[in-house]
N, C-alpha and C positions, 0 to 999 in steps of 0.2 A: 709391533712401533714401525710406523711407514720407513722402508729405507732409505740409507740420506746417500745423496751423489755429490761430490766435494771434485767438480769440475773448471779449470781454471778456466778466470775472467780473462780471456784476451781480444781485446775489442779488434775487428776485421779492419781489411782498408777501406772498406766500403760502410762503415759506423758512419750514421749521420750526426752532424756536428751543427753545434749552435754558432750565432753571429745575428747580429742587430740589426742586419738589412735581410736576410732571412726569411722568406715568406713562405705562407702554407695556406694550403685551402681551409677554412673553417668549419673543419667537419665535426672536432668535440664541441664547438661554438654553438650549432643550430640546434640538436639535443639540448643541451643547457638553456639560451633562450626560450625553447620550447614549456620546458619546466620552470622557468620562473614565471611564464605568461599565465602557465596552467592555474597559481597558487597565486594571480594577482598583482605580481610584482611586475611594473612598468619594466616593457623591454629594453627601453632608453636608459634607463639609470644603469644598464650593465656596460654603455660605450660613450657614458659622456666624458667630455675631454681626452678623447680619443683619437677623433678624427674622423669617428663612423657612427653608423646607425642601423641601426634593428633589420632597416629595410636591404643595407648593402648584403647581407650574408643572403638574397637571394637573389641577389646580380651572378647571372654565370661566369663563371671563372674568377670571381673576385677573391682576394689573396689580404692575408692579414701578415703583419709581422709577429714573430713570436712575442716580442715584448708585449703587443698588443692582445695577444692571444691568452696569453699568462695573466695579465691584466683582469681581463673578461672573466676567466675563470676562477680568480680569487673572490672578487665583487660576487660573481654567480654564487660561491660556496658559502661566503659570508654571510646573504641573504638568503639562503633558501636552508642552513643550517641539518643537514642533511648527511651526515655522515659517509655513508654507504652510496651516494647518488651515482659515483662512477660506475659498480656494478649494474644498477638497476638500468642506468641508460646503454650502457655495452649489453646488457640482457635483450635488448630492444631494439639493437642496430638494424638498421632495414640495408640492404646493401645497393639497392636501387636509391639511396638518397647520394651516393656519390659519384655523380657523373661519368665522366670519362673513365677515372677509375675502377668502379663500377662495369663499367662494359668491359672493361679489360679482364677482370676477374671471372666474370661468367661466361668471356668467350676464349679465356688459356685450355689449352689442351690436357695439361693436368695439375693437380692441385700443389707441386710444386710449381710449376710456372706462374701460377695464378699467386704463392705466398711470392715469390721474387719480386713480383712487382712494387707492392709496397716500399719495400726495400732499396730498388732501383729508383724510384719517384717517389723519396718522402716528402717532399711539399706537399704533392699532390694528395698524398694520403692524410695531409693533416699533424703527422707525428710532432708533438712538442716536448717531447724525451729524444737521449740519443738510442738508437735501436742498431741492433748487430747480430746477427746469427753464425753460428758455427753448426758445422756438421762434422760427424765420423757416420763409423757404417752403421749403426745402428738408432743412430739418436739424430734431430735436427731440432737445434735449441736456440729460441730468441729470447736474447737479452734487452732488458729496458732501462736506462740510466734517468735521474733527472740533470737537466741542464743547471749550469752553473747558478745559483740564487733561487732555485724551486724546488727545494726540499718540502718546503710547508703544501704543494699542493698536488706533489708525488704521488701521493695514494690513490688519488682523483683519476689521474692521469694511467696511471698503472691499469686501477682497476677497469677502465672504462675501454682501455686499449686489449688488453688480452683478452675482457669477455667480449669484447667487440669482434676481435679475431678469432675468436671460435664460434661464436654464431655466424660470422660468416662462412667460415669454413664449415657448415652444417647446411647453409645457405648453400654453397656451391656442387657439395657432393653429393644430396640432396640425401644425407645421412644423418644421424644422428652421432657425427664426429665427437671423439673423445682425445685430448690430449694423453699422454705420459703422465705428468706431474706438472705441478704449478708450484713455485717457490716465489714468496714476495715478501719485501724487507718491511713492510707495515706489521704492525702489534696486531697479535690474534684479536679479532673484532666479536662484538659479542654475538653475531650472526654469521659465522664460520661456516655452520653446516649449509646457509646458502651459495656460498662460494661453490661447495663441494657437492652441492647440488647442479650447480650450471654447470661447472667444469665436468663435471660426472668423473672425477679423479683424486686423487689426495693435493690436498692442497695444505703447504705448509708456511707457518708464519714466523715473523722475527727475523728472518733470515739476512745473510750479508748480500742479496743480489735478486733480484726481479726476473726471474725465468719463466718461460712456457718450453716444455719438452715435449715433442712429437715424436713417434716412432718414423723413421727415416724414409721407412717401407710406405707409409702415407703418402709421399711427396710422389708416387709415381700413380696415387688413384686417375685416372680419367675422368674427366669432367663432360656431363651430358651436355651440356650448353655451346663447348667449344665450336668458334667459328672462326676461322683463318681472316676472313677480310675484318671483321669486326673486330679482333683484336690489333689487326695490324691499324686501323683507326686510330684506336684506344690509344695504342703507343706514340702515335703521332701525334696526339693531344698532348699527350703525358711529355714526349719529347720538347715538345716546345715550351710547356710549361717549365722543365727543367734550365732550357737554353736561360729563363727570364726568371730561376730562382731567387737572385741574387735582385733584391731591388734598385732601382735605378737610384738618383737624388731624392730628396724629399719634394725637391720641384717635380722632377720626372713623375716620379710615384701621385702625386695630387694630379698631373695633366691626366694620367690613366686613370685613375680613380673617377674624373670628373668625366671622362668621355666615356666609361664603362657603364657611369649612373644616366647620363644623357643618350645612349642607346634606346630606339630606334631614331633618334634625333639625332642630327649629325651638330655637334658643336663646331664653331666657327672661332680659329684663335682670338678674333677681340674677346667674344663670348668668355672663352677660357679664361682670358688675361682680367676679365672684370672682375670673376670668383675669385681670381686668385689676388685682387686688391692689383692687378701690376698693368701697365701699358702693353697695348699688343706688342709694339716694338722693345720694349723692355721683354716680354716672353720669349719673343723669338730669340734676342740676343743669347737670354741664359741657355736657352736650349741646343740655340750653335754652339756654345761656349763646351755643354757636356755632349756634343756630338749626336745631338738628340733633331728628329725632326715633326714636325705634327703630322706631316701624311706618314711616316711610318710608327707612330704610337698609336693613330687610327686603324691603320691596314692590322695592327696588331689584334686590336681590340675587336675589332669586328672579327678577326679570324676565330680568335675565343671565343666569340658570342655563337660564331655559326659552331664550331664542332661542340661546345658544350651542348647546344639546343638540340644537336644531330644525336649526342648518347646519349639525353635524356629522357624527357616523355614525348612520345609521339606527336611530330607534325609536320605539316605538309612541307615543300622545299620553297612557294612560295610564300607560308609564313615566316621561314626562317628569314628569307630574301626579305622581307619587309622588317623583322625584329632587328636585322643587323643592318638597317639604313640601306637597301638598295633601292631604286624605283622600280625595278622588273627583275624577274629569274633570269634574264639570259644575261644583264649585267651581273648578277651575283654565282650564278656557274660559271662565268669566265674565271673572278673574281677565285671559288671554290677550287677548279681544276691549277690556279697560279697556286696555292695553298699547301694544295696536299698531293695533283698528280690526277686526280681522280675527279668521273663526275659525280655531283652530289645524289643521284640517282643512284648509283651504283652504291656508296657508301649507306647511303639511308634501306638501302635494301637489307643489307647484311648487318647493320643493326635492330631491326625490325626481326628478323631472322632470330637472332641471339635473343632478344626479349620476348618474340613469342613461346618462345621454346621455355625460356626462365617460368612464364604464367601458365606453360599446361599440365 
């Protein structure tokens, strides 16, 4: 019989918490959308009535609220009729699809430093559950609790997060990393052996908590792709997202999304007002009442797009300048230095070094 571990469940002070306005990266929505399209389900059917489109998930830096994300997950699970979909999608997680978070994970010095990033920046990690960790001399424990009103989709969310976390750790260490044990609240499924095959450890079902346990010594494992400058760039973008993890008002979020969708074209206040069924004067007045300004929102959108593009697929600085709506590289470089304190060429070189190492 597997050994039982009864460790007190004590949420830490850094546990992520729910909030109607909290926004997260659509990390778990992207593979769900791909799974739906693969079986012939129109992608737009997952987003209807939410003010989102399937194309929004491809917009660098785009965020969704917890309510929007949970709604999409429910629709996808209802349409796909695949009770073990979370495990399947988690098993095929690709770290390179996670933008700045991926860069930070790859460039971290140790596995422990990498594992800490999603906890420090849960919005960028796309967490749709309350997640926290505990550590003792020999164990590192990751707990996941469903947010209020999401018990119905909790099995999927836990499966995709835990399975994906283990796969990412294997990609980072370039080893067949295995946790010490996994405990899941969900009842034992008919394919329980698939869980143990993926996790390569004992998996216990019907437990009182969702727990992923790792040997504490594993946290010191040195990562082969460590790169100090790339890690600093990643944290810079993640910190920017953390500062904006709480959405502005509905109007502010609508304007922000409209600007993001329009890039590389620069939408004017008049064009934004028309899209929101407002006069330009009314739009400016409402923004002023909320302490927001069009130029500030535009600058934030361009900065987010530039850093996401820099951390993502390989692009030239000229292309990144164009995609962020700048007329030339010099204007973009000046703005980039103002945003980050670094020349784009220096940070681009660090990113390429980390990614080239990952592909070796």
